[in-house]
C-alpha positions in Angstrom: -26.9 -10.7 8.1 -30.4 -10.1 7.4 -31.4 -7.3 5.6 -33.0 -6.0 7.8 -30.1 -5.2 10.5 -27.8 -4.0 7.1 -26.3 -0.9 6.9 -22.8 0.5 5.5 -21.4 1.3 8.9 -21.9 -2.6 9.8 -19.9 -3.9 6.5 -17.5 -1.5 7.0 -17.2 -3.0 10.9 -17.5 -6.0 10.0 -15.0 -6.4 7.0 -12.3 -3.9 7.8 -12.9 -1.6 5.0 -12.7 2.0 4.9 -14.9 4.6 2.3 -12.7 7.5 0.4 -14.8 10.5 -0.5 -14.2 13.2 -2.9 -11.4 11.9 -4.9 -11.6 10.9 -8.9 -12.3 7.4 -9.3 -11.5 7.9 -12.7 -8.3 9.8 -13.7 -8.9 13.1 -16.0 -8.5 12.1 -19.3 -8.8 8.8 -21.2 -7.7 8.2 -24.6 -10.1 6.6 -27.0 -9.4 3.2 -27.9 -10.5 1.8 -31.3 -12.3 -1.9 -30.9 -11.4 -4.5 -32.8 -13.2 -5.5 -36.0 -14.0 -9.1 -33.6 -16.3 -6.8 -31.3 -18.0 -4.8 -33.6 -19.3 -7.9 -35.4 -20.1 -9.6 -32.1 -22.0 -5.6 -31.4 -24.4 -5.6 -35.0 -25.5 -9.5 -34.1 -27.2 -7.3 -30.6 -30.1 -5.2 -30.9 -29.6 -3.3 -28.0 -25.7 -2.5 -28.7 -25.3 0.9 -29.9 -21.9 2.0 -31.0 
């Protein structure tokens, strides 16, 4: 499908998709976890990563 013919209604029809609105995707609370030392080490070597 060329981009000029793309629209969400056609995609939903072609792929038999349904949209759900007004429902939270994530739960109300997510418990934080501690990252591993390996991940922390990898991120420390990346200048764009923020810990």
